[in-house]
HTML snippet that shows the backbone in 3Dmol.js (N, CA, C, O; Angstrom):
<script src="https://3Dmol.org/build/3Dmol-min.js"></script>
<div id="view" style="width:600px;height:400px;position:relative"></div>
<script>
const pdb = `
ATOM      1  N   UNK A   1       9.424 -13.298  -2.333  1.00  0.00           N
ATOM      2  CA  UNK A   1       8.834 -12.487  -1.356  1.00  0.00           C
ATOM      3  C   UNK A   1       7.924 -11.439  -1.936  1.00  0.00           C
ATOM      4  O   UNK A   1       8.359 -10.664  -2.788  1.00  0.00           O
ATOM      5  N   UNK A   2       6.619 -11.376  -1.492  1.00  0.00           N
ATOM      6  CA  UNK A   2       5.654 -10.394  -2.147  1.00  0.00           C
ATOM      7  C   UNK A   2       5.795  -9.102  -1.476  1.00  0.00           C
ATOM      8  O   UNK A   2       5.670  -9.055  -0.253  1.00  0.00           O
ATOM      9  N   UNK A   3       6.059  -7.984  -2.200  1.00  0.00           N
ATOM     10  CA  UNK A   3       6.192  -6.514  -1.632  1.00  0.00           C
ATOM     11  C   UNK A   3       5.292  -5.755  -2.176  1.00  0.00           C
ATOM     12  O   UNK A   3       5.143  -5.796  -3.398  1.00  0.00           O
ATOM     13  N   UNK A   4       4.501  -4.898  -1.367  1.00  0.00           N
ATOM     14  CA  UNK A   4       3.604  -3.835  -1.690  1.00  0.00           C
ATOM     15  C   UNK A   4       4.067  -2.541  -1.515  1.00  0.00           C
ATOM     16  O   UNK A   4       4.443  -2.170  -0.403  1.00  0.00           O
ATOM     17  N   UNK A   5       4.088  -1.749  -2.563  1.00  0.00           N
ATOM     18  CA  UNK A   5       4.452  -0.225  -2.211  1.00  0.00           C
ATOM     19  C   UNK A   5       3.353   0.677  -2.371  1.00  0.00           C
ATOM     20  O   UNK A   5       2.996   1.058  -3.486  1.00  0.00           O
ATOM     21  N   UNK A   6       2.717   1.089  -1.149  1.00  0.00           N
ATOM     22  CA  UNK A   6       1.645   1.947  -1.223  1.00  0.00           C
ATOM     23  C   UNK A   6       1.937   3.282  -1.403  1.00  0.00           C
ATOM     24  O   UNK A   6       2.730   3.844  -0.649  1.00  0.00           O
ATOM     25  N   UNK A   7       1.298   3.957  -2.468  1.00  0.00           N
ATOM     26  CA  UNK A   7       1.584   5.424  -2.621  1.00  0.00           C
ATOM     27  C   UNK A   7       2.896   5.470  -3.417  1.00  0.00           C
ATOM     28  O   UNK A   7       3.607   6.455  -3.219  1.00  0.00           O
ATOM     29  N   UNK A   8       3.311   4.552  -4.279  1.00  0.00           N
ATOM     30  CA  UNK A   8       4.537   4.341  -4.981  1.00  0.00           C
ATOM     31  C   UNK A   8       5.023   5.559  -5.764  1.00  0.00           C
ATOM     32  O   UNK A   8       6.205   5.901  -5.788  1.00  0.00           O
ATOM     33  N   UNK A   9       3.983   6.225  -6.438  1.00  0.00           N
ATOM     34  CA  UNK A   9       4.319   7.174  -7.362  1.00  0.00           C
ATOM     35  C   UNK A   9       5.240   6.686  -8.534  1.00  0.00           C
ATOM     36  O   UNK A   9       5.066   5.568  -9.017  1.00  0.00           O
ATOM     37  N   UNK A  10       6.201   7.511  -8.978  1.00  0.00           N
ATOM     38  CA  UNK A  10       7.137   7.027 -10.025  1.00  0.00           C
ATOM     39  C   UNK A  10       8.437   6.416  -9.529  1.00  0.00           C
ATOM     40  O   UNK A  10       9.288   6.086 -10.356  1.00  0.00           O
ATOM     41  N   UNK A  11       8.654   6.237  -8.151  1.00  0.00           N
ATOM     42  CA  UNK A  11       9.786   5.558  -7.597  1.00  0.00           C
ATOM     43  C   UNK A  11       9.377   4.436  -6.701  1.00  0.00           C
ATOM     44  O   UNK A  11       9.352   4.558  -5.476  1.00  0.00           O
ATOM     45  N   UNK A  12       9.046   3.300  -7.358  1.00  0.00           N
ATOM     46  CA  UNK A  12       8.607   2.244  -6.671  1.00  0.00           C
ATOM     47  C   UNK A  12       9.653   1.305  -6.201  1.00  0.00           C
ATOM     48  O   UNK A  12      10.643   1.110  -6.906  1.00  0.00           O
ATOM     49  N   UNK A  13       9.503   0.711  -5.060  1.00  0.00           N
ATOM     50  CA  UNK A  13      10.469  -0.116  -4.381  1.00  0.00           C
ATOM     51  C   UNK A  13      10.648  -1.290  -5.400  1.00  0.00           C
ATOM     52  O   UNK A  13       9.687  -1.849  -5.930  1.00  0.00           O
ATOM     53  N   UNK A  14      11.949  -1.618  -5.630  1.00  0.00           N
ATOM     54  CA  UNK A  14      12.450  -2.652  -6.543  1.00  0.00           C
ATOM     55  C   UNK A  14      11.806  -3.867  -6.305  1.00  0.00           C
ATOM     56  O   UNK A  14      11.877  -4.286  -5.149  1.00  0.00           O
ATOM     57  N   UNK A  15      11.133  -4.599  -7.207  1.00  0.00           N
ATOM     58  CA  UNK A  15      10.376  -5.884  -7.162  1.00  0.00           C
ATOM     59  C   UNK A  15       9.049  -5.905  -6.459  1.00  0.00           C
ATOM     60  O   UNK A  15       8.495  -6.963  -6.159  1.00  0.00           O
ATOM     61  N   UNK A  16       8.534  -4.684  -6.193  1.00  0.00           N
ATOM     62  CA  UNK A  16       7.158  -4.455  -5.552  1.00  0.00           C
ATOM     63  C   UNK A  16       6.061  -4.274  -6.447  1.00  0.00           C
ATOM     64  O   UNK A  16       6.260  -3.858  -7.588  1.00  0.00           O
ATOM     65  N   UNK A  17       4.894  -4.557  -6.015  1.00  0.00           N
ATOM     66  CA  UNK A  17       3.717  -4.141  -6.637  1.00  0.00           C
ATOM     67  C   UNK A  17       3.342  -2.789  -6.161  1.00  0.00           C
ATOM     68  O   UNK A  17       3.220  -2.530  -4.964  1.00  0.00           O
ATOM     69  N   UNK A  18       3.157  -1.915  -7.131  1.00  0.00           N
ATOM     70  CA  UNK A  18       2.887  -0.497  -6.697  1.00  0.00           C
ATOM     71  C   UNK A  18       1.353  -0.186  -6.895  1.00  0.00           C
ATOM     72  O   UNK A  18       0.687  -0.468  -7.891  1.00  0.00           O
ATOM     73  N   UNK A  19       0.917   0.462  -5.727  1.00  0.00           N
ATOM     74  CA  UNK A  19      -0.460   0.767  -5.678  1.00  0.00           C
ATOM     75  C   UNK A  19      -0.315   2.488  -5.468  1.00  0.00           C
ATOM     76  O   UNK A  19       0.399   3.024  -4.620  1.00  0.00           O
ATOM     77  N   UNK A  20      -1.056   3.087  -6.321  1.00  0.00           N
ATOM     78  CA  UNK A  20      -1.255   4.601  -6.169  1.00  0.00           C
ATOM     79  C   UNK A  20      -2.560   4.998  -6.916  1.00  0.00           C
ATOM     80  O   UNK A  20      -3.145   4.236  -7.684  1.00  0.00           O
ATOM     81  N   UNK A  21      -2.962   6.264  -6.619  1.00  0.00           N
ATOM     82  CA  UNK A  21      -4.180   6.768  -7.059  1.00  0.00           C
ATOM     83  C   UNK A  21      -4.217   7.363  -8.506  1.00  0.00           C
ATOM     84  O   UNK A  21      -5.220   7.875  -9.003  1.00  0.00           O
ATOM     85  N   UNK A  22      -2.978   7.233  -9.135  1.00  0.00           N
ATOM     86  CA  UNK A  22      -2.815   7.725 -10.529  1.00  0.00           C
ATOM     87  C   UNK A  22      -2.260   6.691 -11.463  1.00  0.00           C
ATOM     88  O   UNK A  22      -1.469   5.822 -11.092  1.00  0.00           O
ATOM     89  N   UNK A  23      -2.749   6.832 -12.811  1.00  0.00           N
ATOM     90  CA  UNK A  23      -2.134   5.805 -13.627  1.00  0.00           C
ATOM     91  C   UNK A  23      -0.813   6.341 -14.251  1.00  0.00           C
ATOM     92  O   UNK A  23      -0.848   6.977 -15.305  1.00  0.00           O
ATOM     93  N   UNK A  24       0.301   6.093 -13.627  1.00  0.00           N
ATOM     94  CA  UNK A  24       1.643   6.487 -14.237  1.00  0.00           C
ATOM     95  C   UNK A  24       2.444   5.387 -14.200  1.00  0.00           C
ATOM     96  O   UNK A  24       2.114   4.406 -13.532  1.00  0.00           O
ATOM     97  N   UNK A  25       3.661   5.429 -14.960  1.00  0.00           N
ATOM     98  CA  UNK A  25       4.540   4.408 -15.042  1.00  0.00           C
ATOM     99  C   UNK A  25       4.913   3.965 -13.725  1.00  0.00           C
ATOM    100  O   UNK A  25       5.307   4.784 -12.895  1.00  0.00           O
ATOM    101  N   UNK A  26       4.809   2.573 -13.427  1.00  0.00           N
ATOM    102  CA  UNK A  26       5.282   2.073 -12.199  1.00  0.00           C
ATOM    103  C   UNK A  26       4.210   1.738 -11.330  1.00  0.00           C
ATOM    104  O   UNK A  26       4.419   0.933 -10.422  1.00  0.00           O
ATOM    105  N   UNK A  27       3.130   2.231 -11.483  1.00  0.00           N
ATOM    106  CA  UNK A  27       1.803   1.943 -10.641  1.00  0.00           C
ATOM    107  C   UNK A  27       1.123   0.629 -11.409  1.00  0.00           C
ATOM    108  O   UNK A  27       0.742   0.593 -12.579  1.00  0.00           O
ATOM    109  N   UNK A  28       1.082  -0.342 -10.509  1.00  0.00           N
ATOM    110  CA  UNK A  28       0.455  -1.570 -11.130  1.00  0.00           C
ATOM    111  C   UNK A  28      -1.074  -1.603 -10.772  1.00  0.00           C
ATOM    112  O   UNK A  28      -1.902  -2.023 -11.580  1.00  0.00           O
ATOM    113  N   UNK A  29      -1.419  -1.131  -9.496  1.00  0.00           N
ATOM    114  CA  UNK A  29      -2.887  -1.002  -9.122  1.00  0.00           C
ATOM    115  C   UNK A  29      -3.165   0.460  -8.906  1.00  0.00           C
ATOM    116  O   UNK A  29      -2.560   1.136  -8.074  1.00  0.00           O
ATOM    117  N   UNK A  30      -4.168   0.940  -9.745  1.00  0.00           N
ATOM    118  CA  UNK A  30      -4.655   2.187  -9.568  1.00  0.00           C
ATOM    119  C   UNK A  30      -5.791   2.240  -8.678  1.00  0.00           C
ATOM    120  O   UNK A  30      -6.888   1.794  -9.013  1.00  0.00           O
ATOM    121  N   UNK A  31      -5.533   2.843  -7.398  1.00  0.00           N
ATOM    122  CA  UNK A  31      -6.644   2.786  -6.466  1.00  0.00           C
ATOM    123  C   UNK A  31      -6.380   3.717  -5.437  1.00  0.00           C
ATOM    124  O   UNK A  31      -5.221   3.757  -5.022  1.00  0.00           O
ATOM    125  N   UNK A  32      -7.325   4.566  -4.880  1.00  0.00           N
ATOM    126  CA  UNK A  32      -7.349   5.610  -3.887  1.00  0.00           C
ATOM    127  C   UNK A  32      -7.080   4.812  -2.542  1.00  0.00           C
ATOM    128  O   UNK A  32      -7.792   3.873  -2.186  1.00  0.00           O
ATOM    129  N   UNK A  33      -5.995   5.272  -1.837  1.00  0.00           N
ATOM    130  CA  UNK A  33      -5.741   4.621  -0.421  1.00  0.00           C
ATOM    131  C   UNK A  33      -6.880   4.963   0.509  1.00  0.00           C
ATOM    132  O   UNK A  33      -6.928   4.300   1.545  1.00  0.00           O
ATOM    133  N   UNK A  34      -7.794   5.873   0.319  1.00  0.00           N
ATOM    134  CA  UNK A  34      -8.914   5.970   1.172  1.00  0.00           C
ATOM    135  C   UNK A  34     -10.094   5.250   0.957  1.00  0.00           C
ATOM    136  O   UNK A  34     -11.083   5.365   1.682  1.00  0.00           O
ATOM    137  N   UNK A  35     -10.017   4.440  -0.108  1.00  0.00           N
ATOM    138  CA  UNK A  35     -11.201   3.533  -0.627  1.00  0.00           C
ATOM    139  C   UNK A  35     -10.862   2.138  -0.122  1.00  0.00           C
ATOM    140  O   UNK A  35      -9.999   1.416  -0.619  1.00  0.00           O
ATOM    141  N   UNK A  36     -11.706   1.808   1.015  1.00  0.00           N
ATOM    142  CA  UNK A  36     -11.543   0.549   1.426  1.00  0.00           C
ATOM    143  C   UNK A  36     -12.640  -0.416   1.173  1.00  0.00           C
ATOM    144  O   UNK A  36     -13.799  -0.016   1.287  1.00  0.00           O
ATOM    145  N   UNK A  37     -12.396  -1.654   0.838  1.00  0.00           N
ATOM    146  CA  UNK A  37     -10.998  -2.296   1.001  1.00  0.00           C
ATOM    147  C   UNK A  37     -10.331  -2.291  -0.182  1.00  0.00           C
ATOM    148  O   UNK A  37     -10.942  -2.261  -1.251  1.00  0.00           O
ATOM    149  N   UNK A  38      -9.081  -2.319  -0.109  1.00  0.00           N
ATOM    150  CA  UNK A  38      -8.224  -2.350  -1.395  1.00  0.00           C
ATOM    151  C   UNK A  38      -8.468  -3.714  -2.211  1.00  0.00           C
ATOM    152  O   UNK A  38      -8.918  -4.726  -1.674  1.00  0.00           O
ATOM    153  N   UNK A  39      -8.160  -3.635  -3.415  1.00  0.00           N
ATOM    154  CA  UNK A  39      -8.483  -4.817  -4.268  1.00  0.00           C
ATOM    155  C   UNK A  39      -7.472  -5.789  -4.244  1.00  0.00           C
ATOM    156  O   UNK A  39      -6.995  -6.258  -5.277  1.00  0.00           O
ATOM    157  N   UNK A  40      -7.093  -6.141  -3.018  1.00  0.00           N
ATOM    158  CA  UNK A  40      -6.021  -7.244  -2.580  1.00  0.00           C
ATOM    159  C   UNK A  40      -6.512  -8.122  -1.589  1.00  0.00           C
ATOM    160  O   UNK A  40      -7.209  -7.727  -0.655  1.00  0.00           O
ATOM    161  N   UNK A  41      -6.113  -9.520  -1.789  1.00  0.00           N
ATOM    162  CA  UNK A  41      -6.723 -10.475  -0.958  1.00  0.00           C
ATOM    163  C   UNK A  41      -6.031 -10.336   0.526  1.00  0.00           C
ATOM    164  O   UNK A  41      -4.941  -9.791   0.698  1.00  0.00           O
ATOM    165  N   UNK A  42      -6.740 -10.846   1.451  1.00  0.00           N
ATOM    166  CA  UNK A  42      -6.301 -10.829   2.790  1.00  0.00           C
ATOM    167  C   UNK A  42      -4.887 -11.645   2.981  1.00  0.00           C
ATOM    168  O   UNK A  42      -4.676 -12.667   2.328  1.00  0.00           O
ATOM    169  N   UNK A  43      -4.124 -11.229   3.734  1.00  0.00           N
ATOM    170  CA  UNK A  43      -2.623 -11.813   4.091  1.00  0.00           C
ATOM    171  C   UNK A  43      -1.941 -12.302   2.834  1.00  0.00           C
ATOM    172  O   UNK A  43      -1.527 -13.454   2.704  1.00  0.00           O
ATOM    173  N   UNK A  44      -1.844 -11.295   1.855  1.00  0.00           N
ATOM    174  CA  UNK A  44      -1.149 -11.700   0.495  1.00  0.00           C
ATOM    175  C   UNK A  44       0.219 -11.151   0.333  1.00  0.00           C
ATOM    176  O   UNK A  44       0.895 -11.550  -0.616  1.00  0.00           O
ATOM    177  N   UNK A  45       0.774 -10.132   1.299  1.00  0.00           N
ATOM    178  CA  UNK A  45       1.889  -9.465   1.101  1.00  0.00           C
ATOM    179  C   UNK A  45       2.850  -9.705   2.394  1.00  0.00           C
ATOM    180  O   UNK A  45       2.396  -9.603   3.534  1.00  0.00           O
ATOM    181  N   UNK A  46       4.087 -10.000   2.158  1.00  0.00           N
ATOM    182  CA  UNK A  46       5.072 -10.157   3.256  1.00  0.00           C
ATOM    183  C   UNK A  46       5.637  -8.891   3.806  1.00  0.00           C
ATOM    184  O   UNK A  46       5.947  -8.720   4.985  1.00  0.00           O
ATOM    185  N   UNK A  47       5.761  -7.862   2.666  1.00  0.00           N
ATOM    186  CA  UNK A  47       6.413  -6.582   3.193  1.00  0.00           C
ATOM    187  C   UNK A  47       5.454  -5.634   2.477  1.00  0.00           C
ATOM    188  O   UNK A  47       5.019  -5.872   1.351  1.00  0.00           O
ATOM    189  N   UNK A  48       5.101  -4.389   3.288  1.00  0.00           N
ATOM    190  CA  UNK A  48       4.432  -3.308   2.737  1.00  0.00           C
ATOM    191  C   UNK A  48       5.280  -2.001   3.126  1.00  0.00           C
ATOM    192  O   UNK A  48       5.655  -1.703   4.259  1.00  0.00           O
ATOM    193  N   UNK A  49       5.486  -1.331   2.008  1.00  0.00           N
ATOM    194  CA  UNK A  49       6.131   0.036   2.250  1.00  0.00           C
ATOM    195  C   UNK A  49       5.095   1.218   2.118  1.00  0.00           C
ATOM    196  O   UNK A  49       4.172   1.178   1.304  1.00  0.00           O
ATOM    197  N   UNK A  50       5.298   2.204   2.921  1.00  0.00           N
ATOM    198  CA  UNK A  50       4.576   3.433   2.950  1.00  0.00           C
ATOM    199  C   UNK A  50       5.495   4.557   3.067  1.00  0.00           C
ATOM    200  O   UNK A  50       5.557   5.238   4.090  1.00  0.00           O
ATOM    201  N   UNK A  51       6.284   4.780   1.926  1.00  0.00           N
ATOM    202  CA  UNK A  51       7.328   5.842   1.953  1.00  0.00           C
ATOM    203  C   UNK A  51       6.795   7.126   1.356  1.00  0.00           C
ATOM    204  O   UNK A  51       6.271   7.196   0.245  1.00  0.00           O
ATOM    205  N   UNK A  52       6.997   8.259   2.296  1.00  0.00           N
ATOM    206  CA  UNK A  52       6.369   9.598   1.859  1.00  0.00           C
ATOM    207  C   UNK A  52       4.982   9.654   1.589  1.00  0.00           C
ATOM    208  O   UNK A  52       4.472  10.283   0.661  1.00  0.00           O
ATOM    209  N   UNK A  53       4.324   8.896   2.528  1.00  0.00           N
ATOM    210  CA  UNK A  53       2.767   8.720   2.355  1.00  0.00           C
ATOM    211  C   UNK A  53       2.059   9.296   3.704  1.00  0.00           C
ATOM    212  O   UNK A  53       1.138  10.102   3.575  1.00  0.00           O
ATOM    213  N   UNK A  54       2.440   8.931   4.855  1.00  0.00           N
ATOM    214  CA  UNK A  54       1.863   9.302   6.121  1.00  0.00           C
ATOM    215  C   UNK A  54       1.559  10.715   6.125  1.00  0.00           C
ATOM    216  O   UNK A  54       0.412  10.993   6.475  1.00  0.00           O
ATOM    217  N   UNK A  55       2.311  11.654   5.820  1.00  0.00           N
ATOM    218  CA  UNK A  55       2.059  13.193   5.995  1.00  0.00           C
ATOM    219  C   UNK A  55       1.021  13.697   5.063  1.00  0.00           C
ATOM    220  O   UNK A  55       0.676  14.872   5.192  1.00  0.00           O
ATOM    221  N   UNK A  56       0.491  12.985   4.164  1.00  0.00           N
ATOM    222  CA  UNK A  56      -0.552  13.412   3.242  1.00  0.00           C
ATOM    223  C   UNK A  56      -1.962  13.030   3.774  1.00  0.00           C
ATOM    224  O   UNK A  56      -2.945  13.191   3.050  1.00  0.00           O
ATOM    225  N   UNK A  57      -2.069  12.543   4.985  1.00  0.00           N
ATOM    226  CA  UNK A  57      -3.467  11.950   5.518  1.00  0.00           C
ATOM    227  C   UNK A  57      -3.758  12.542   6.944  1.00  0.00           C
ATOM    228  O   UNK A  57      -2.813  12.750   7.705  1.00  0.00           O
ATOM    229  N   UNK A  58      -5.000  12.805   7.302  1.00  0.00           N
ATOM    230  CA  UNK A  58      -5.322  12.985   8.660  1.00  0.00           C
ATOM    231  C   UNK A  58      -5.047  11.787   9.376  1.00  0.00           C
ATOM    232  O   UNK A  58      -4.992  10.703   8.797  1.00  0.00           O
ATOM    233  N   UNK A  59      -4.845  11.932  10.773  1.00  0.00           N
ATOM    234  CA  UNK A  59      -4.544  10.716  11.651  1.00  0.00           C
ATOM    235  C   UNK A  59      -5.621   9.778  11.484  1.00  0.00           C
ATOM    236  O   UNK A  59      -5.292   8.610  11.277  1.00  0.00           O
ATOM    237  N   UNK A  60      -6.918  10.081  11.536  1.00  0.00           N
ATOM    238  CA  UNK A  60      -7.866   9.088  11.624  1.00  0.00           C
ATOM    239  C   UNK A  60      -7.933   8.311  10.152  1.00  0.00           C
ATOM    240  O   UNK A  60      -8.223   7.117  10.073  1.00  0.00           O
ATOM    241  N   UNK A  61      -7.659   9.053   9.119  1.00  0.00           N
ATOM    242  CA  UNK A  61      -7.438   8.359   7.798  1.00  0.00           C
ATOM    243  C   UNK A  61      -6.138   7.287   7.762  1.00  0.00           C
ATOM    244  O   UNK A  61      -6.207   6.202   7.185  1.00  0.00           O
ATOM    245  N   UNK A  62      -5.089   7.709   8.385  1.00  0.00           N
ATOM    246  CA  UNK A  62      -4.021   6.998   8.521  1.00  0.00           C
ATOM    247  C   UNK A  62      -4.318   5.645   9.314  1.00  0.00           C
ATOM    248  O   UNK A  62      -3.938   4.547   8.907  1.00  0.00           O
ATOM    249  N   UNK A  63      -4.992   5.832  10.416  1.00  0.00           N
ATOM    250  CA  UNK A  63      -5.396   4.645  11.149  1.00  0.00           C
ATOM    251  C   UNK A  63      -6.126   3.712  10.358  1.00  0.00           C
ATOM    252  O   UNK A  63      -5.923   2.514  10.555  1.00  0.00           O
ATOM    253  N   UNK A  64      -7.023   4.110   9.408  1.00  0.00           N
ATOM    254  CA  UNK A  64      -7.698   3.304   8.579  1.00  0.00           C
ATOM    255  C   UNK A  64      -6.777   2.549   7.527  1.00  0.00           C
ATOM    256  O   UNK A  64      -6.851   1.347   7.272  1.00  0.00           O
ATOM    257  N   UNK A  65      -5.976   3.381   7.010  1.00  0.00           N
ATOM    258  CA  UNK A  65      -4.762   2.867   6.119  1.00  0.00           C
ATOM    259  C   UNK A  65      -4.044   1.606   6.866  1.00  0.00           C
ATOM    260  O   UNK A  65      -3.893   0.515   6.315  1.00  0.00           O
ATOM    261  N   UNK A  66      -3.695   1.851   7.964  1.00  0.00           N
ATOM    262  CA  UNK A  66      -2.814   0.886   8.767  1.00  0.00           C
ATOM    263  C   UNK A  66      -3.753  -0.321   9.090  1.00  0.00           C
ATOM    264  O   UNK A  66      -3.283  -1.459   9.063  1.00  0.00           O
ATOM    265  N   UNK A  67      -4.965  -0.122   9.371  1.00  0.00           N
ATOM    266  CA  UNK A  67      -5.915  -1.238   9.443  1.00  0.00           C
ATOM    267  C   UNK A  67      -6.020  -2.067   8.261  1.00  0.00           C
ATOM    268  O   UNK A  67      -6.027  -3.290   8.398  1.00  0.00           O
ATOM    269  N   UNK A  68      -6.110  -1.496   7.023  1.00  0.00           N
ATOM    270  CA  UNK A  68      -6.038  -2.105   5.773  1.00  0.00           C
ATOM    271  C   UNK A  68      -4.831  -2.840   5.615  1.00  0.00           C
ATOM    272  O   UNK A  68      -4.901  -3.961   5.111  1.00  0.00           O
ATOM    273  N   UNK A  69      -3.608  -2.323   6.010  1.00  0.00           N
ATOM    274  CA  UNK A  69      -2.253  -2.954   5.766  1.00  0.00           C
ATOM    275  C   UNK A  69      -2.223  -4.198   6.629  1.00  0.00           C
ATOM    276  O   UNK A  69      -1.674  -5.221   6.220  1.00  0.00           O
ATOM    277  N   UNK A  70      -2.788  -4.130   7.786  1.00  0.00           N
ATOM    278  CA  UNK A  70      -2.736  -5.397   8.661  1.00  0.00           C
ATOM    279  C   UNK A  70      -3.558  -6.410   8.100  1.00  0.00           C
ATOM    280  O   UNK A  70      -3.287  -7.586   8.344  1.00  0.00           O
ATOM    281  N   UNK A  71      -4.623  -6.084   7.308  1.00  0.00           N
ATOM    282  CA  UNK A  71      -5.537  -6.979   6.681  1.00  0.00           C
ATOM    283  C   UNK A  71      -4.781  -7.839   5.565  1.00  0.00           C
ATOM    284  O   UNK A  71      -4.901  -9.050   5.379  1.00  0.00           O
ATOM    285  N   UNK A  72      -3.970  -6.931   4.860  1.00  0.00           N
ATOM    286  CA  UNK A  72      -3.340  -7.684   3.658  1.00  0.00           C
ATOM    287  C   UNK A  72      -1.838  -8.135   3.894  1.00  0.00           C
ATOM    288  O   UNK A  72      -1.134  -8.576   2.986  1.00  0.00           O
ATOM    289  N   UNK A  73      -1.432  -7.984   5.163  1.00  0.00           N
ATOM    290  CA  UNK A  73      -0.006  -8.243   5.565  1.00  0.00           C
ATOM    291  C   UNK A  73      -0.071  -9.831   6.236  1.00  0.00           C
ATOM    292  O   UNK A  73      -0.837 -10.202   7.125  1.00  0.00           O
ATOM    293  N   UNK A  74       0.739 -10.465   5.687  1.00  0.00           N
ATOM    294  CA  UNK A  74       0.950 -11.950   6.435  1.00  0.00           C
ATOM    295  C   UNK A  74       1.327 -11.643   7.859  1.00  0.00           C
ATOM    296  O   UNK A  74       1.837 -10.586   8.230  1.00  0.00           O
ATOM    297  N   UNK A  75       1.004 -12.745   8.672  1.00  0.00           N
ATOM    298  CA  UNK A  75       0.967 -12.627  10.245  1.00  0.00           C
ATOM    299  C   UNK A  75       2.497 -12.105  10.644  1.00  0.00           C
ATOM    300  O   UNK A  75       2.684 -11.261  11.520  1.00  0.00           O
ATOM    301  N   UNK A  76       3.415 -12.639   9.983  1.00  0.00           N
ATOM    302  CA  UNK A  76       4.922 -12.255  10.390  1.00  0.00           C
ATOM    303  C   UNK A  76       5.442 -11.301   9.548  1.00  0.00           C
ATOM    304  O   UNK A  76       6.667 -11.184   9.557  1.00  0.00           O
ATOM    305  N   UNK A  77       4.701 -10.482   8.713  1.00  0.00           N
ATOM    306  CA  UNK A  77       5.176  -9.590   7.620  1.00  0.00           C
ATOM    307  C   UNK A  77       5.721  -8.349   8.349  1.00  0.00           C
ATOM    308  O   UNK A  77       5.582  -8.191   9.562  1.00  0.00           O
ATOM    309  N   UNK A  78       6.370  -7.448   7.512  1.00  0.00           N
ATOM    310  CA  UNK A  78       6.775  -6.140   7.997  1.00  0.00           C
ATOM    311  C   UNK A  78       6.152  -5.156   7.161  1.00  0.00           C
ATOM    312  O   UNK A  78       5.914  -5.320   5.964  1.00  0.00           O
ATOM    313  N   UNK A  79       5.849  -3.940   7.954  1.00  0.00           N
ATOM    314  CA  UNK A  79       5.185  -2.912   7.484  1.00  0.00           C
ATOM    315  C   UNK A  79       6.066  -1.634   7.869  1.00  0.00           C
ATOM    316  O   UNK A  79       5.688  -0.506   7.553  1.00  0.00           O
TER     317      UNK A  79
END
`;
const viewer = $3Dmol.createViewer("view");
viewer.addModel(pdb, "pdb");
viewer.setStyle({}, {cartoon: {color: "spectrum"}});
viewer.zoomTo();
viewer.render();
</script>
């Protein structure tokens, strides 16, 4: 199962690919969550985690993040 942890920080979900905007241990892809599109292929992850992330963005920005999540999530995936 391919798992993506967006905004993972130093506490990444076990077995996940971590994406964050800082180059710290645990981050696999250094990329700003507001820079679209993410460097990830369409429909390439089965699970996407956004833990402790939502509260850091304005509502419109979060809508754009969700749209990007749906682009990279498989059709029966979990967000």
